[in-house]
N, C-alpha and C positions, 0 to 999 in steps of 0.2 A: 605122629611127630610131636615132640615136646617143644613147647614155646617157653623160653626163659621169661620168668616174671620177676620183677624187682629191678633194682638199680644196677646198672652195668658199667657206667662210665662216670668220671668226675663231673661232666656237664649235667648228667642226669641227677647226680647228688646235689649239685648247685641249684638246679631249677626245681627239683622236687622236695628237697629238704632245706637247704640253706635259705633260698629265696622265700620259701613258705614260713620258716621260722622268723625271718626278718620282717616279713609282712605282718605277722601276728605281734611281734615285739614292738614294732614301730607304729602300730595302730594308734590313732589319736586317743588320748586319755588312758592309755594302757600303762600299768605300773606293777606288773606281776613278776615276782622273783623267778617263778617257774619259766616264764617266757624268756627272761633274761638269760637264765642258765641254758635253755635250749638253743637260743641264738648263739651264745658264746661257744657252746660245745660243737655245734654244726660248723661254725666259721673255722674253728680250730681243726676239726676232723677233716675238713676239705684238704688240708695239707697232706694228710696220709693218702687220700684218694689220688691227688695229683702226683705225689711221690711214686706210688705203686704203678701208675700208668705211664709216667713220663721220666722215670729215672734214667740217668745217663744222657739225657737230652739237655742242650742249652736252652735258655729262655731269656726274655727281655722284659723290662718294664719301662715304659715311656722312652723306648729306644736305647736304654742302657742295658748292655749285655750282662747276664748272670749265668751261672751254671758251669758245667752241666750239673744236674741234680744228682748228687752222689750219695747223700745220706739224709735222713730226716732231720738230724741236728743241723747240718750245714744249710739245708733248704730253709729250716726254721730261722736260722740266723739271717739268711738273705731276706726272708720275708719281713723280719723285724727292721732291716735296713730300709726296705721299700716303704714300710708303714710301721713306725715305732709302736703304735697302739696294738699291733698284733701280739706283742709280748704280754700286754695286760690281758687281752682276750684269751690267750693261751693259758695264762695263770688262772684266770677265772674258770675256764673249762676244767683245768686240772683240780682246782679247789672244789668244784662241784663234785668231781669224781672221788677225790681223796679226803675231803673235809679240811685237812691241814696240809700245807705244802712243805715239802722237804726243802730247807734253805739252799741246798746244793743243786736243786733241780728247778729253780724258779727264775723267772726273768726280771721280776720286780721284788719289792719288799712286801708283797701281799702275803699275809700270814695264812689266811685260809678263808673258807666260805663265810665265816662270821663277820668278815669285813665287808660283805655285800649286804646292802639294806635298802629299804624304802625310806626316802626322805621327803618330808612334807615341807614345801616352801610356800611363802606368801602367808600373810595373815590378814585378818579382817579388822578394819578400823570402823569407827562409828560412821565415817563418811562413805563407806562402801555399801553398795546395794546388798540386800540380804541374800540374793541368789548367787553371789560370788563365792566360790569354793576354793580353798587352797589347792595347789597342784601337788601331785606326787610323782616322784621319779625314782628309778633304781640307780643307786650310786655304789661305787666301790671306794673304800677308804684305804689309801696306801700312804704310809708315812703321815704327813700332815695335810694331804690333799684328798678331796672328794672328787672322783671322776664320774661324770654321767655315763653310765654304761651304754645307753642308747646311742649317744654320740660316738663313742668308741667303736661300737659294733657297726654303725653306719659307715664309718671311715674304712674299716676292715672289709666290709661287704663291697664297697666301691673299689677297693684295691683288687679283690678277687674278680670282680666284673671286668675291670680293665685288663687284668692278667689273662683271663679267658679269651677276651676279644683279641688282644695283641698277639697271643701265642697260639691261637686257634686250638685251644684245648677242648 
């Protein structure tokens, strides 16, 4: 008898891929672009897993009814209504894949992956102890704003966690 090996359900994808990517990306002192890209890509890809498994089914978020899930595009739009930062996360995921985003297929004014960078914050003054180090974080630059990717990803991860609990996905 053959036993299937691998991920079979959206819940397995959430716990074995998304949660693990988020754990790595949100570890203290972490500021790797690679981990940011992995986290954004898995958070965005979870949409496809849920779509394929739960299409045609209605769903709710915090008691507000949505659905049924009829297309990836409509589901994506609804997820952006639930958590507006999902639009940035999906653009980051697509920028990672395509390098440059097609203006007609993006949610934000993110141009491409070159807008994602490590930013060093804090500086040392003579009054600070020698052991103090500047902190680094991954940011995405859209228009005139720098968004901390870890904060965005954490909000979207929380959204997914709530959706899975509320809808028993």
